[in-house]
DONU-348838 format. One record per residue (C-alpha): x, y, z; residue number from 1; residue in one letter. Coordinates in Angstrom, 1 decimal, always signed. Example, Ala and Ser with C-alpha at 12.3 -4.5 7.8 and 13.67 -1.06 7.14 Angstrom:
SITE;+12.3;-4.5;+7.8;1;A
SITE;+13.7;-1.1;+7.1;2;S
This chain:
SITE;+28.5;+9.5;+195.0;1;X
SITE;+32.0;+9.9;+193.8;2;X
SITE;+34.7;+7.5;+195.1;3;X
SITE;+37.1;+10.4;+195.2;4;X
SITE;+36.8;+11.3;+198.9;5;X
SITE;+38.9;+11.8;+202.0;6;X
SITE;+37.5;+10.9;+205.4;7;X
SITE;+38.3;+13.1;+208.4;8;X
SITE;+37.6;+11.4;+211.7;9;X
SITE;+37.4;+13.8;+214.6;10;X
SITE;+37.8;+12.7;+218.2;11;X
SITE;+38.2;+14.6;+221.5;12;X
SITE;+40.4;+12.4;+223.6;13;X
SITE;+39.2;+13.1;+227.2;14;X
SITE;+40.2;+9.9;+228.9;15;X
SITE;+41.3;+8.6;+232.3;16;X
SITE;+45.0;+7.8;+232.8;17;X
SITE;+44.3;+4.1;+233.0;18;X
SITE;+42.4;+3.9;+229.7;19;X
SITE;+45.4;+2.7;+227.7;20;X
SITE;+43.8;-0.5;+226.6;21;X
SITE;+40.6;+1.3;+225.6;22;X
SITE;+42.6;+3.8;+223.5;23;X
SITE;+44.5;+1.0;+221.7;24;X
SITE;+41.3;-0.9;+220.9;25;X
SITE;+39.6;+2.2;+219.6;26;X
SITE;+42.6;+3.0;+217.3;27;X
SITE;+43.0;-0.6;+216.2;28;X
SITE;+39.4;-1.1;+215.2;29;X
SITE;+39.3;+2.2;+213.2;30;X
SITE;+42.5;+1.2;+211.4;31;X
SITE;+41.3;-2.4;+210.8;32;X
SITE;+37.8;-1.6;+209.5;33;X
SITE;+38.5;+1.5;+207.5;34;X
SITE;+40.1;+0.7;+204.1;35;X
SITE;+39.5;+4.2;+202.7;36;X
SITE;+41.9;+7.1;+202.9;37;X
SITE;+41.4;+8.7;+206.4;38;X
SITE;+43.0;+10.8;+209.1;39;X
SITE;+42.0;+11.0;+212.7;40;X
SITE;+42.1;+14.6;+213.8;41;X
SITE;+42.7;+14.5;+217.5;42;X
SITE;+42.2;+17.0;+220.3;43;X
SITE;+44.5;+15.8;+223.2;44;X
SITE;+44.9;+19.0;+225.3;45;X
SITE;+44.2;+17.3;+228.6;46;X
SITE;+45.3;+13.7;+227.7;47;X
SITE;+47.9;+12.1;+229.8;48;X
SITE;+51.3;+12.0;+228.2;49;X
SITE;+51.6;+8.2;+227.9;50;X
SITE;+48.3;+8.1;+226.2;51;X
SITE;+49.3;+11.0;+223.9;52;X
SITE;+52.4;+9.0;+223.0;53;X
SITE;+50.1;+6.2;+221.8;54;X
SITE;+48.3;+8.6;+219.5;55;X
SITE;+51.7;+9.9;+218.2;56;X
SITE;+52.8;+6.4;+217.3;57;X
SITE;+50.1;+6.1;+214.6;58;X
SITE;+50.8;+7.8;+211.3;59;X
SITE;+47.0;+8.1;+210.6;60;X
SITE;+46.6;+10.3;+213.7;61;X
SITE;+47.2;+14.0;+213.6;62;X
SITE;+47.2;+15.7;+217.0;63;X
SITE;+45.9;+19.2;+216.4;64;X
SITE;+47.1;+22.3;+218.0;65;X
SITE;+44.0;+23.9;+219.6;66;X
SITE;+44.0;+26.6;+222.3;67;X
SITE;+43.1;+25.3;+225.7;68;X
SITE;+39.7;+26.1;+227.1;69;X
SITE;+38.3;+26.5;+230.6;70;X
SITE;+34.9;+25.1;+229.5;71;X
SITE;+34.0;+21.7;+230.8;72;X
SITE;+31.4;+19.0;+230.2;73;X
SITE;+29.5;+19.2;+226.9;74;X
SITE;+30.8;+22.7;+226.2;75;X
SITE;+34.4;+21.5;+226.3;76;X
SITE;+33.7;+18.6;+224.0;77;X
SITE;+31.8;+20.9;+221.6;78;X
SITE;+34.6;+23.5;+221.7;79;X
SITE;+37.3;+21.0;+220.6;80;X
SITE;+35.1;+19.2;+218.1;81;X
SITE;+34.2;+22.4;+216.3;82;X
SITE;+37.9;+23.2;+215.9;83;X
SITE;+38.6;+19.7;+214.7;84;X
SITE;+35.9;+19.8;+212.1;85;X
SITE;+37.2;+23.1;+210.8;86;X
SITE;+40.8;+21.8;+210.6;87;X
SITE;+39.6;+18.6;+208.8;88;X
SITE;+37.7;+20.7;+206.2;89;X
SITE;+40.7;+23.0;+205.7;90;X
SITE;+42.7;+19.8;+205.0;91;X
SITE;+40.3;+19.0;+202.1;92;X
SITE;+38.3;+16.3;+203.8;93;X
SITE;+35.1;+15.5;+201.8;94;X
SITE;+33.4;+13.6;+204.7;95;X
SITE;+33.5;+14.1;+208.5;96;X
SITE;+32.9;+11.4;+211.0;97;X
SITE;+32.6;+12.0;+214.8;98;X
SITE;+33.6;+9.3;+217.3;99;X
SITE;+34.1;+9.2;+221.0;100;X
SITE;+37.2;+7.6;+222.5;101;X
SITE;+35.0;+4.7;+223.6;102;X
SITE;+33.2;+4.3;+220.2;103;X
SITE;+34.5;+2.7;+217.1;104;X
SITE;+33.5;+0.8;+213.9;105;X
SITE;+33.1;-3.0;+214.1;106;X
SITE;+32.5;-3.9;+210.5;107;X
SITE;+34.9;-3.7;+207.6;108;X
SITE;+34.0;-0.9;+205.1;109;X
SITE;+31.6;+0.7;+207.6;110;X
SITE;+32.1;+4.0;+205.9;111;X
SITE;+30.9;+2.9;+202.5;112;X
SITE;+27.9;+1.2;+204.1;113;X
SITE;+26.9;+4.4;+205.9;114;X
SITE;+27.2;+6.6;+202.9;115;X
SITE;+25.3;+4.1;+200.9;116;X
SITE;+22.5;+4.3;+203.5;117;X
SITE;+22.6;+8.1;+203.3;118;X
SITE;+22.3;+8.0;+199.6;119;X
SITE;+20.1;+10.8;+198.2;120;X
SITE;+17.4;+10.5;+200.8;121;X
SITE;+19.2;+11.7;+203.9;122;X
SITE;+21.3;+14.7;+204.8;123;X
SITE;+23.7;+12.8;+207.2;124;X
SITE;+23.8;+9.8;+209.5;125;X
SITE;+24.1;+9.5;+213.2;126;X
SITE;+23.6;+7.3;+216.2;127;X
SITE;+20.3;+7.8;+218.1;128;X
SITE;+20.7;+6.4;+221.6;129;X
SITE;+17.0;+6.4;+222.4;130;X
SITE;+14.0;+7.3;+220.1;131;X
SITE;+11.8;+8.0;+223.2;132;X
SITE;+14.1;+9.9;+225.5;133;X
SITE;+16.9;+11.3;+223.3;134;X
SITE;+15.7;+11.4;+219.7;135;X
SITE;+18.5;+13.4;+218.1;136;X
SITE;+22.0;+12.8;+216.6;137;X
SITE;+24.5;+11.7;+219.2;138;X
SITE;+28.1;+12.8;+218.9;139;X
SITE;+29.5;+9.3;+219.6;140;X
SITE;+29.0;+8.7;+215.9;141;X
SITE;+27.9;+11.2;+213.2;142;X
SITE;+28.8;+11.3;+209.5;143;X
SITE;+28.2;+14.0;+207.0;144;X
SITE;+29.6;+15.5;+203.8;145;X
SITE;+31.5;+18.7;+203.5;146;X
SITE;+28.7;+20.2;+201.4;147;X
SITE;+26.1;+19.7;+204.1;148;X
SITE;+28.3;+21.4;+206.7;149;X
SITE;+29.1;+24.4;+204.4;150;X
SITE;+25.5;+24.9;+203.3;151;X
SITE;+23.8;+24.7;+206.7;152;X
SITE;+26.5;+25.6;+209.2;153;X
SITE;+25.2;+23.3;+212.0;154;X
SITE;+26.4;+23.9;+215.6;155;X
SITE;+26.9;+21.0;+218.0;156;X
SITE;+25.3;+23.1;+220.7;157;X
SITE;+23.2;+26.1;+219.5;158;X
SITE;+24.4;+29.6;+220.4;159;X
SITE;+22.6;+31.8;+222.9;160;X
SITE;+20.7;+33.6;+220.2;161;X
SITE;+19.3;+30.4;+218.7;162;X
SITE;+18.3;+29.1;+222.2;163;X
SITE;+16.0;+32.1;+222.5;164;X
SITE;+14.2;+31.7;+219.2;165;X
SITE;+10.6;+30.3;+218.9;166;X
SITE;+11.7;+27.7;+216.4;167;X
SITE;+14.2;+26.2;+218.8;168;X
SITE;+11.6;+26.1;+221.6;169;X
SITE;+9.3;+24.4;+219.1;170;X
SITE;+11.9;+21.8;+218.4;171;X
SITE;+12.5;+21.1;+222.1;172;X
SITE;+8.8;+20.9;+222.7;173;X
SITE;+8.2;+18.4;+219.8;174;X
SITE;+11.3;+16.2;+220.4;175;X
SITE;+12.4;+14.4;+223.5;176;X
SITE;+16.1;+15.3;+223.6;177;X
SITE;+18.9;+15.7;+226.2;178;X
SITE;+20.7;+19.0;+226.0;179;X
SITE;+24.2;+17.8;+225.1;180;X
SITE;+26.7;+17.7;+222.2;181;X
SITE;+24.7;+17.0;+219.1;182;X
SITE;+21.5;+18.8;+219.9;183;X
SITE;+22.4;+21.6;+217.5;184;X
SITE;+22.6;+19.2;+214.6;185;X
SITE;+19.2;+17.8;+215.5;186;X
SITE;+17.8;+21.4;+215.6;187;X
SITE;+19.5;+22.2;+212.2;188;X
SITE;+17.9;+19.2;+210.6;189;X
SITE;+14.5;+20.1;+212.1;190;X
SITE;+14.8;+23.8;+211.1;191;X
SITE;+15.7;+22.9;+207.5;192;X
SITE;+13.2;+20.1;+207.2;193;X
SITE;+15.9;+17.5;+206.5;194;X
SITE;+15.9;+13.8;+207.3;195;X
SITE;+18.9;+11.9;+208.5;196;X
SITE;+19.8;+8.2;+208.6;197;X
SITE;+19.4;+6.9;+212.2;198;X
SITE;+21.7;+4.1;+213.5;199;X
SITE;+19.7;+2.3;+216.2;200;X
SITE;+20.4;-0.4;+218.8;201;X
SITE;+21.0;-3.7;+217.1;202;X
SITE;+22.3;-5.8;+220.0;203;X
SITE;+21.0;-9.4;+219.9;204;X
SITE;+22.4;-9.7;+223.4;205;X
SITE;+22.4;-6.9;+226.0;206;X
SITE;+24.7;-7.0;+229.0;207;X
SITE;+23.2;-3.7;+230.2;208;X
SITE;+20.5;-1.6;+228.6;209;X
SITE;+22.6;+1.6;+228.7;210;X
SITE;+26.2;+0.4;+228.1;211;X
SITE;+28.1;-1.7;+225.5;212;X
SITE;+25.7;-1.0;+222.7;213;X
SITE;+25.8;-1.9;+219.0;214;X
SITE;+24.3;+0.3;+216.4;215;X
SITE;+23.2;-1.1;+213.0;216;X
SITE;+25.8;-3.8;+213.5;217;X
SITE;+28.4;-1.1;+212.4;218;X
SITE;+29.3;+0.9;+215.5;219;X
SITE;+30.2;+0.0;+219.1;220;X
SITE;+29.9;+2.4;+222.0;221;X
SITE;+30.5;+1.7;+225.7;222;X
SITE;+28.7;+4.9;+226.7;223;X
SITE;+31.4;+5.7;+229.2;224;X
SITE;+31.9;+9.2;+230.5;225;X
SITE;+35.7;+9.2;+230.7;226;X
SITE;+36.1;+12.4;+232.8;227;X
SITE;+33.3;+12.4;+235.4;228;X
SITE;+33.1;+14.9;+238.2;229;X
SITE;+32.8;+13.7;+241.8;230;X
SITE;+29.6;+15.3;+243.0;231;X
SITE;+27.0;+17.8;+241.9;232;X
SITE;+27.9;+19.9;+245.0;233;X
SITE;+31.3;+20.5;+243.3;234;X
SITE;+29.6;+21.3;+240.0;235;X
SITE;+31.7;+24.5;+239.6;236;X
SITE;+34.7;+23.3;+241.6;237;X
SITE;+37.2;+22.8;+238.7;238;X
SITE;+39.6;+24.9;+236.7;239;X
SITE;+37.5;+27.5;+234.9;240;X
SITE;+34.4;+26.7;+236.9;241;X
SITE;+33.6;+30.4;+237.4;242;X
SITE;+33.4;+30.7;+233.6;243;X
SITE;+30.9;+27.9;+233.5;244;X
SITE;+28.9;+29.5;+236.3;245;X
SITE;+28.9;+32.8;+234.4;246;X
SITE;+27.5;+30.9;+231.3;247;X
SITE;+24.9;+29.2;+233.6;248;X
SITE;+23.8;+32.5;+235.0;249;X
SITE;+23.7;+34.2;+231.6;250;X
SITE;+21.5;+31.4;+230.2;251;X
SITE;+19.2;+31.8;+233.2;252;X
SITE;+18.7;+35.4;+232.2;253;X
SITE;+17.7;+34.9;+228.6;254;X
SITE;+15.8;+31.6;+228.7;255;X
SITE;+12.4;+31.2;+230.3;256;X
SITE;+12.4;+29.6;+233.8;257;X
SITE;+10.7;+26.5;+232.7;258;X
SITE;+13.1;+25.8;+229.8;259;X
SITE;+16.1;+26.7;+231.9;260;X
SITE;+15.1;+24.4;+234.6;261;X
SITE;+14.8;+21.6;+232.0;262;X
SITE;+18.3;+22.4;+230.7;263;X
SITE;+19.8;+22.5;+234.1;264;X
SITE;+18.0;+19.3;+235.2;265;X
SITE;+19.3;+17.6;+232.1;266;X
SITE;+22.9;+18.6;+232.8;267;X
SITE;+22.7;+17.6;+236.5;268;X
SITE;+21.1;+14.3;+235.5;269;X
SITE;+24.1;+13.5;+233.3;270;X
SITE;+26.5;+14.3;+236.1;271;X
SITE;+24.7;+12.2;+238.6;272;X
SITE;+24.6;+9.3;+236.1;273;X
SITE;+28.4;+9.7;+235.6;274;X
SITE;+29.1;+9.6;+239.3;275;X
SITE;+26.8;+6.7;+240.1;276;X
SITE;+29.0;+4.0;+241.8;277;X
SITE;+26.9;+1.1;+240.5;278;X
SITE;+27.2;+2.3;+236.9;279;X
SITE;+31.0;+2.9;+237.3;280;X
SITE;+31.4;-0.7;+238.5;281;X
SITE;+29.4;-2.0;+235.6;282;X
SITE;+31.4;+0.0;+233.1;283;X
SITE;+34.7;-1.2;+234.6;284;X
SITE;+33.5;-4.8;+234.4;285;X
SITE;+32.5;-4.2;+230.7;286;X
SITE;+35.8;-2.6;+229.9;287;X
SITE;+37.7;-5.5;+231.5;288;X
SITE;+35.7;-8.0;+229.5;289;X
SITE;+36.3;-6.0;+226.3;290;X
SITE;+40.0;-5.9;+227.0;291;X
SITE;+40.3;-9.7;+227.3;292;X
SITE;+39.1;-10.4;+223.8;293;X
SITE;+37.6;-7.4;+221.9;294;X
SITE;+36.4;-9.4;+218.9;295;X
SITE;+34.7;-12.1;+220.9;296;X
SITE;+33.1;-9.6;+223.3;297;X
SITE;+31.6;-7.6;+220.4;298;X
SITE;+30.5;-10.7;+218.5;299;X
SITE;+28.6;-12.0;+221.6;300;X
SITE;+26.7;-8.7;+221.5;301;X
SITE;+25.8;-9.0;+217.8;302;X
SITE;+24.8;-12.7;+217.7;303;X
SITE;+22.4;-14.8;+219.6;304;X
SITE;+24.2;-17.2;+221.9;305;X
């Protein structure tokens, strides 16, 4: 693989107003551990102004002008990510990496390590959060070359036409996956019979089985939903909710009842998980421990005590 590359890191910054420390750590770790030429292409349409000013203070961050959307949840994330990927490619990036605001690299030269692992055997690399319950690329970290994207045109979430095809139903049947951002890349790989390098849990110490996870000793992810909704009863009670309800009803018309029930159950499960008070308290505790000493916190997850 040629060393003549430009890395585009794409991140949708949907964060709470009090996440200033998390944002600073995220940016600091990307800068510290990425010696290559890179730019963060940022979507910050709904980011609080004081957090947006932090992004603006870094010369490696480009806040991109993207039209607002009324979509929410995974559809909003997908909408902005798709725009960011296109912008990065138009800016002549040779490689695209996806991160979340609460995920970041933890090892120097992580990028070279990942592309070496991809080599000639894999089409791309991605975190897989659970091989049993969610065996697909996860958007908290994905890395692929421009050529892969241009050749296969993967979608983060498949369009309605694809959702209705026998091959997609076959994919859902054969793989345990959550319907969320990234499922379209899993389907693309499956449809084209391509393999991808999977970054799996590598924690030596677990504070919690679902949060503060290390992948391949390269990537850290809190698994924190930064913009949760308060209750499933208010599922459509937000700006643009009627648009989402329309999409929901349209999907119900074109997808068989069994599959639609599975999709809806998956979405509701994610919302309930986000609003769970116990999980919120755990995440706040983890964040506070991370803020006190990020390097020590992460090292304690990687190494046996």
